[in-house]
N, C-alpha and C positions, 0 to 999 in steps of 0.2 A: 538522531533517532526517536526523540520525544517529538517533534514537530512533524514526522512524518506520521507517527502512530496518531495524533491528534488531525491530522489530514484524513489519514483511512477512517478511522472512527467517525467522524463529523461528515463523511463521505454517504454514512447509513442513517443518519438522523437529520430529523427537520429542525431541531433545534440544537445549534452548537454546545458540544461539552465544553464548559470554562474552567474544568479542575482537572486535576490528575488522579482522582479518587478511581481506578480502574474495579475497583471491587463494588461499586454501587452503579454499575452499568448495568441496563437492561438484558434481556437475553439476546446474545447475538447469533445465535444458532438459525434465528430467523432473520437476521439484518444482512443478506447478501444481495446487495443490489450491483450487480457486474457494470451495468453501464452509468453509474454515478461514479465508479472508481475509473473507468475508462475514459471519461469525459475529463477528470481534472490530468490524467496522466497523457494523454494524446496532445494537450497543449504543450508539454514539455518535451516530447518528440517532436516536435517541428523544429528544434534545434538540435542538430545530430550531435554535436558533443555534450550537450546538457542529458539529452535523451541515453546515450552511453555513459554517461558519467553517473546518472541515475541507477541504471540498471547493475552497474558495477556496485556502487553502495549499497543496493538492496540486496545482491547476491553475496558481497562480502562482509563488508562491514555491518550492516545492519544485523546479521545473525551472529556474526563473532560476539557482539555485545549480549546475545543472549538467543540461542536457539528457538525458533518458533515453539517447540514443547517449551523451553525456559521461559516462554514469556507467559505463561500462565498462572501469573502473580497470585499470589495467595491461593493456588489450588484451582483456580479457574482455567480448566482445560478448554472450554470453548473459546476464551478470549485468545490462547495460542492458535487455535484452529482458525478463527477468523483472521488473524494477523496472516498467518501463512496463506491462506486462502486470498486475502486483499495484496499482499506482494505478490504472490503468483501473477494476479491480474494485472497489476501494475507493470510488472517485468514483462510480461506479454504485449501489451499495448504499447511499452515504449519501444520494444523492437519491433513492432508491425510498424510502428509510425516512422522509426530511423530506414528501416528497409523501403517502405513507400518512398521516402524522401529520396534515398540515394537512387532508387530505380528511375526516378521523374528526373533526376538529373542527368542520367545517360542518355 
């Protein structure tokens, strides 16, 4: 989960985040570049089993560890909202990539 949080956060930054201090993050409300998240996860969607596995992980395991609202570490509600948005974009991108791959085989 920690790895995916860093991938999602760093997709919105020009300089990578090298620590786990989420309380010192800049305003995430304005950092919602959908294209950056899609570019990362469309690559994983090129391998059908990897794409579907990530969709499962993001849907089930990721949020069992702390629902999107529960990820508002230290009262940062915008962090939880950002993570929920980014995970939704990632899942949608993965599903579309896998669907396109499946339809191309048919």
